[in-house]
C-alpha positions as CSV (number, residue, x, y, z in Angstrom):
1,X,-47.0,-374.8,-67.9
2,X,-50.1,-372.7,-66.9
3,X,-48.9,-372.7,-63.3
4,X,-45.5,-371.6,-64.6
5,X,-47.2,-368.5,-66.3
6,X,-49.7,-367.6,-63.2
7,X,-46.2,-367.3,-61.1
8,X,-43.8,-365.7,-63.7
9,X,-46.4,-363.2,-65.3
10,X,-47.1,-361.1,-62.2
11,X,-43.5,-360.9,-61.1
12,X,-42.7,-359.8,-65.2
13,X,-44.8,-356.9,-64.5
14,X,-43.8,-355.6,-61.4
15,X,-40.2,-356.0,-62.8
16,X,-41.3,-354.4,-65.8
17,X,-43.2,-351.1,-64.3
18,X,-40.5,-348.9,-63.5
19,X,-39.3,-349.4,-67.2
20,X,-42.7,-348.7,-68.4
21,X,-42.3,-345.3,-66.7
22,X,-38.6,-344.3,-67.8
23,X,-39.7,-345.3,-71.3
24,X,-42.8,-343.3,-71.5
25,X,-41.0,-340.5,-69.7
26,X,-38.1,-340.7,-72.5
27,X,-40.7,-341.0,-75.2
28,X,-42.6,-338.0,-74.5
29,X,-38.7,-336.0,-74.3
30,X,-37.6,-337.6,-77.4
31,X,-40.8,-336.3,-79.3
32,X,-40.0,-332.6,-78.6
33,X,-36.3,-333.6,-80.4
34,X,-34.4,-333.9,-76.7
35,X,-32.5,-336.9,-75.9
36,X,-32.4,-337.3,-72.6
37,X,-29.7,-339.7,-71.4
38,X,-30.3,-339.0,-68.0
39,X,-33.4,-341.0,-67.7
40,X,-31.2,-343.3,-65.4
41,X,-30.1,-340.5,-62.7
42,X,-33.4,-339.1,-63.2
43,X,-35.4,-342.3,-61.8
44,X,-32.6,-342.4,-58.7
45,X,-33.4,-338.6,-58.0
46,X,-37.4,-339.5,-57.9
47,X,-36.5,-342.6,-56.2
48,X,-34.5,-340.7,-53.2
49,X,-36.7,-337.4,-53.2
50,X,-39.8,-339.9,-52.3
51,X,-37.9,-341.8,-49.9
52,X,-36.6,-338.7,-47.8
53,X,-40.5,-337.1,-47.8
54,X,-41.7,-340.6,-46.6
55,X,-38.3,-340.7,-44.2
56,X,-39.4,-337.2,-42.5
57,X,-43.1,-338.0,-42.4
58,X,-42.6,-341.6,-40.5
59,X,-40.4,-340.1,-38.2
60,X,-42.9,-337.3,-37.6
61,X,-45.6,-338.8,-37.3
62,X,-45.4,-339.8,-33.8
63,X,-47.7,-341.4,-31.5
64,X,-50.5,-340.1,-33.5
65,X,-49.7,-342.3,-36.4
66,X,-49.8,-342.2,-39.9
67,X,-52.2,-341.0,-42.3
68,X,-52.8,-342.8,-45.6
69,X,-53.4,-340.0,-47.8
70,X,-50.1,-338.1,-46.5
71,X,-48.1,-341.3,-46.6
72,X,-49.0,-341.5,-50.4
73,X,-49.1,-338.0,-50.9
74,X,-46.0,-336.5,-49.0
75,X,-43.6,-339.1,-51.0
76,X,-45.2,-338.8,-54.4
77,X,-45.3,-334.8,-54.3
78,X,-41.2,-335.3,-53.5
79,X,-40.7,-337.7,-56.3
80,X,-42.3,-335.4,-58.7
81,X,-40.9,-332.2,-57.3
82,X,-37.0,-334.3,-57.1
83,X,-37.6,-335.2,-61.1
84,X,-39.0,-331.6,-62.2
85,X,-35.9,-330.1,-61.0
86,X,-33.6,-332.5,-62.9
87,X,-35.8,-332.0,-66.0
88,X,-35.1,-328.3,-65.5
89,X,-31.7,-328.4,-65.2
90,X,-31.7,-330.4,-68.6
91,X,-33.9,-328.0,-70.3
92,X,-31.8,-324.9,-69.2
93,X,-28.4,-326.6,-70.2
94,X,-29.7,-327.8,-73.7
95,X,-32.5,-325.5,-74.5
96,X,-31.8,-322.2,-73.4
97,X,-27.8,-322.5,-73.2
98,X,-27.6,-325.2,-76.3
99,X,-25.0,-327.8,-74.6
100,X,-24.5,-331.1,-76.0
101,X,-27.7,-333.2,-75.3
102,X,-25.5,-336.4,-75.2
103,X,-23.2,-335.4,-72.6
104,X,-25.3,-333.5,-70.4
105,X,-27.8,-336.6,-70.2
106,X,-24.6,-339.1,-69.1
107,X,-23.7,-335.9,-66.4
108,X,-27.0,-335.9,-65.2
109,X,-27.2,-339.5,-64.9
110,X,-23.7,-339.6,-62.8
111,X,-25.5,-336.2,-60.6
112,X,-28.3,-338.3,-60.0
113,X,-26.7,-341.6,-58.9
114,X,-24.3,-339.4,-56.9
115,X,-27.3,-337.4,-55.3
116,X,-29.0,-340.5,-54.2
117,X,-26.2,-342.5,-52.4
118,X,-25.3,-339.0,-50.8
119,X,-29.0,-338.5,-49.6
120,X,-29.4,-342.2,-49.2
121,X,-26.2,-342.4,-47.1
122,X,-27.0,-339.8,-44.9
123,X,-30.6,-341.3,-43.9
124,X,-29.0,-344.5,-43.3
125,X,-26.5,-343.1,-40.7
126,X,-29.5,-341.0,-39.0
127,X,-31.8,-344.1,-38.8
128,X,-28.7,-345.6,-37.0
129,X,-29.3,-349.3,-39.1
130,X,-27.2,-351.7,-38.6
131,X,-27.0,-352.5,-42.4
132,X,-26.4,-350.6,-45.0
133,X,-30.2,-349.8,-46.1
134,X,-33.2,-348.1,-44.6
135,X,-36.6,-349.8,-44.7
136,X,-39.7,-347.4,-44.9
137,X,-42.1,-350.3,-44.2
138,X,-45.1,-348.2,-43.2
139,X,-45.1,-346.1,-46.0
140,X,-44.4,-349.2,-48.5
141,X,-47.3,-350.7,-46.7
142,X,-49.7,-348.2,-48.1
143,X,-48.0,-347.9,-51.6
144,X,-48.2,-351.7,-52.2
145,X,-52.3,-352.3,-50.9
146,X,-54.2,-354.2,-53.4
147,X,-57.4,-354.5,-54.2
148,X,-59.1,-357.0,-51.6
149,X,-60.8,-358.9,-53.7
150,X,-58.1,-359.8,-56.1
151,X,-57.2,-363.0,-54.0
152,X,-60.5,-364.5,-54.7
153,X,-60.3,-364.3,-58.5
154,X,-57.7,-367.4,-58.9
155,X,-55.6,-366.9,-61.9
156,X,-57.5,-364.0,-63.0
157,X,-57.0,-362.0,-60.0
158,X,-53.6,-362.8,-59.4
159,X,-52.6,-361.8,-63.2
160,X,-54.5,-359.0,-63.6
161,X,-55.6,-357.4,-60.3
162,X,-52.8,-358.0,-57.9
163,X,-50.8,-354.9,-58.5
164,X,-50.8,-351.5,-56.7
165,X,-52.0,-348.5,-57.8
166,X,-49.0,-347.2,-59.2
167,X,-48.7,-350.2,-61.4
168,X,-51.9,-349.0,-63.1
169,X,-51.0,-345.2,-63.5
170,X,-48.0,-346.4,-65.1
171,X,-50.4,-348.1,-68.0
172,X,-52.6,-345.2,-67.6
173,X,-49.8,-342.5,-68.1
174,X,-48.7,-344.7,-71.2
175,X,-52.3,-344.7,-72.9
176,X,-52.9,-340.9,-72.4
177,X,-49.4,-340.5,-73.6
178,X,-49.9,-342.1,-76.8
179,X,-53.8,-340.7,-77.4
180,X,-52.1,-337.1,-76.9
181,X,-49.2,-337.4,-78.7
182,X,-50.9,-339.1,-82.1
183,X,-54.6,-337.5,-81.7
184,X,-54.4,-333.8,-80.6
185,X,-53.0,-330.8,-81.8
186,X,-50.3,-330.4,-78.8
187,X,-49.2,-333.6,-79.9
188,X,-49.2,-332.9,-83.3
189,X,-47.1,-329.6,-82.6
190,X,-44.4,-331.7,-80.4
191,X,-44.4,-334.0,-83.4
192,X,-43.2,-331.1,-85.5
193,X,-41.0,-329.8,-83.6
194,X,-39.5,-333.2,-82.9
195,X,-39.0,-333.6,-86.6
196,X,-38.0,-329.6,-87.8
197,X,-38.1,-327.3,-85.2
198,X,-37.0,-324.4,-88.0
199,X,-40.5,-325.4,-89.6
200,X,-42.3,-325.6,-86.2
201,X,-41.1,-321.9,-85.5
202,X,-41.8,-321.0,-88.8
203,X,-45.7,-321.6,-88.3
204,X,-45.8,-320.0,-84.4
205,X,-44.9,-323.0,-82.6
206,X,-42.9,-321.7,-79.4
207,X,-40.3,-324.5,-79.8
208,X,-38.6,-323.8,-76.6
209,X,-41.9,-323.8,-74.4
210,X,-42.9,-327.1,-75.8
211,X,-39.3,-328.8,-75.2
212,X,-39.4,-327.3,-71.8
213,X,-42.8,-328.7,-71.2
214,X,-42.3,-332.3,-72.8
215,X,-39.2,-333.0,-71.1
216,X,-40.0,-331.6,-67.6
217,X,-43.4,-333.9,-68.1
218,X,-40.7,-336.7,-69.3
219,X,-38.8,-336.4,-66.3
220,X,-42.0,-336.2,-64.1
221,X,-42.7,-339.8,-65.2
222,X,-39.8,-341.3,-65.2
223,X,-38.8,-340.4,-61.7
224,X,-42.3,-342.3,-60.7
225,X,-40.3,-345.6,-62.0
226,X,-37.8,-344.6,-59.2
227,X,-40.4,-344.4,-56.8
228,X,-42.0,-347.5,-57.8
229,X,-39.2,-349.3,-57.3
230,X,-38.4,-348.4,-53.9
231,X,-41.9,-348.2,-52.4
232,X,-43.4,-351.4,-54.2
233,X,-40.8,-353.8,-55.6
234,X,-38.5,-353.5,-53.0
235,X,-40.9,-352.9,-50.4
236,X,-39.5,-349.9,-49.0
237,X,-36.0,-350.4,-48.7
238,X,-33.5,-348.0,-50.1
239,X,-30.0,-349.4,-50.8
240,X,-27.6,-347.2,-52.4
241,X,-26.9,-348.7,-56.0
242,X,-29.7,-351.2,-55.8
243,X,-31.4,-349.7,-59.2
244,X,-28.9,-351.5,-61.2
245,X,-29.2,-351.2,-65.1
246,X,-33.0,-350.4,-65.2
247,X,-32.6,-346.7,-66.2
248,X,-30.9,-348.1,-69.5
249,X,-33.6,-350.2,-70.1
250,X,-35.7,-347.9,-70.4
251,X,-33.9,-346.2,-72.9
252,X,-33.3,-349.1,-74.7
253,X,-37.2,-349.9,-74.7
254,X,-38.0,-346.6,-76.3
255,X,-36.1,-347.8,-79.4
256,X,-37.9,-351.4,-79.0
257,X,-41.3,-349.9,-78.9
258,X,-40.4,-347.4,-81.9
259,X,-41.1,-343.9,-80.3
260,X,-44.5,-345.6,-79.4
261,X,-45.7,-344.8,-76.1
262,X,-48.7,-347.1,-76.2
263,X,-46.3,-349.9,-77.3
264,X,-44.3,-349.7,-74.0
265,X,-47.0,-351.7,-71.8
266,X,-47.1,-354.8,-73.2
267,X,-42.9,-353.8,-74.2
268,X,-42.3,-353.3,-70.5
269,X,-43.8,-356.5,-69.2
270,X,-41.8,-358.4,-71.9
271,X,-38.7,-356.7,-70.8
272,X,-39.2,-357.3,-67.3
273,X,-40.1,-361.2,-67.9
274,X,-36.9,-361.4,-70.1
275,X,-34.7,-359.7,-67.2
276,X,-35.8,-362.2,-64.3
277,X,-36.1,-365.3,-66.9
278,X,-32.4,-367.0,-65.1
279,X,-34.6,-366.9,-62.0
280,X,-37.1,-369.2,-63.6
281,X,-34.6,-371.3,-66.0
282,X,-31.9,-373.6,-64.4
283,X,-28.6,-372.8,-64.7
284,X,-26.7,-374.4,-62.0
285,X,-24.1,-372.3,-60.5
286,X,-22.6,-370.9,-63.9
287,X,-23.1,-366.9,-63.5
288,X,-22.5,-366.7,-66.9
289,X,-25.2,-368.1,-68.0
290,X,-26.7,-365.9,-65.9
291,X,-25.5,-363.0,-67.3
292,X,-26.4,-364.1,-70.6
293,X,-30.2,-364.3,-69.9
294,X,-29.9,-360.8,-68.4
295,X,-28.5,-359.5,-72.0
296,X,-31.6,-360.9,-73.7
297,X,-33.6,-357.0,-73.6
298,X,-30.5,-355.4,-74.5
299,X,-29.5,-358.1,-77.5
300,X,-33.8,-357.8,-78.2
301,X,-33.2,-354.2,-78.7
302,X,-30.5,-354.2,-81.2
303,X,-32.3,-356.7,-83.4
304,X,-35.4,-354.4,-83.7
305,X,-32.9,-351.5,-84.4
306,X,-31.4,-353.4,-87.3
307,X,-34.9,-354.6,-88.2
308,X,-36.2,-350.8,-88.2
309,X,-33.0,-349.6,-90.0
310,X,-33.3,-351.8,-92.9
311,X,-37.0,-351.3,-93.5
312,X,-36.5,-347.6,-93.1
313,X,-39.9,-346.6,-92.6
314,X,-40.5,-343.1,-91.8
315,X,-43.0,-344.1,-89.0
316,X,-40.5,-346.5,-87.4
317,X,-37.7,-343.9,-87.1
318,X,-36.7,-341.6,-84.5
319,X,-37.6,-337.7,-84.7
320,X,-35.4,-336.1,-87.4
321,X,-34.0,-333.6,-85.4
322,X,-33.6,-335.8,-81.9
323,X,-30.5,-334.8,-80.5
324,X,-29.8,-331.5,-81.8
325,X,-29.9,-328.3,-80.3
326,X,-31.7,-325.6,-82.3
327,X,-30.5,-322.5,-83.3
328,X,-33.0,-320.1,-84.4
329,X,-30.5,-318.0,-86.3
330,X,-29.8,-320.6,-88.3
331,X,-33.4,-321.0,-89.4
């Protein structure tokens, strides 16, 4: 049993890190009252933007070789810029133009997936690959570097220290977001806007600025989940439509954590474990059983949603103005 946990937990963590990024980013966004269902598309754009930066740098490095700092910095900046643009598009449509948030989010998901597939397919053609994927193994080697002494610490090192810097960065973001939202004036203003933008506006809080800021920061954090998936989890291999339903799982994780980013640390690992549970439990050749196991995170989320709705405790409910556009003229 112990050997099973030592093998299972690290895989659950690596599977859950993209979900953690997406969940924390979406939680920050939703605290401002914006419901961004485009998280899946943003993660896709973040991933392909990082791939574009890595591809250009790898092919431009030539005989001089690759610099480790630039190999990480260039894809990271490209990922953040691509995700930021997606966040700005969402804000412009929903905050400035007051478009429907649900429709805008779904449109961003469709756009993000199409954007990723188009540029991913273009890079595959440019690389002359014989398979429908592109491998950025040199860049991935820098992103997936682990602590050198982890293997010397036995099971402790394998469970807690055998991950790349992006994994620990995800945990840091979750903790920073939790402290900022619950302990600082900025977080208080953000929560006030999410609950009642009219009241916050009357108190002198710039609603538009906070919504833009929270949504764009949330988009950039979510985009890092796509970069982690490609450069670490997938070992630098980009394949079109490879992300699966991870973006939607990240949104489900927001509900599961009852809008508390700190809870996403353990919850994302749980979801990651449930997502790969079918690999460790014998199911034979019955694909239907495997699909049932893969449904587990969504079933758990539905149960939590029912439970929190029945208890009806205010601290476990979403922001009161979530999904609603703010019309100052109606104040």
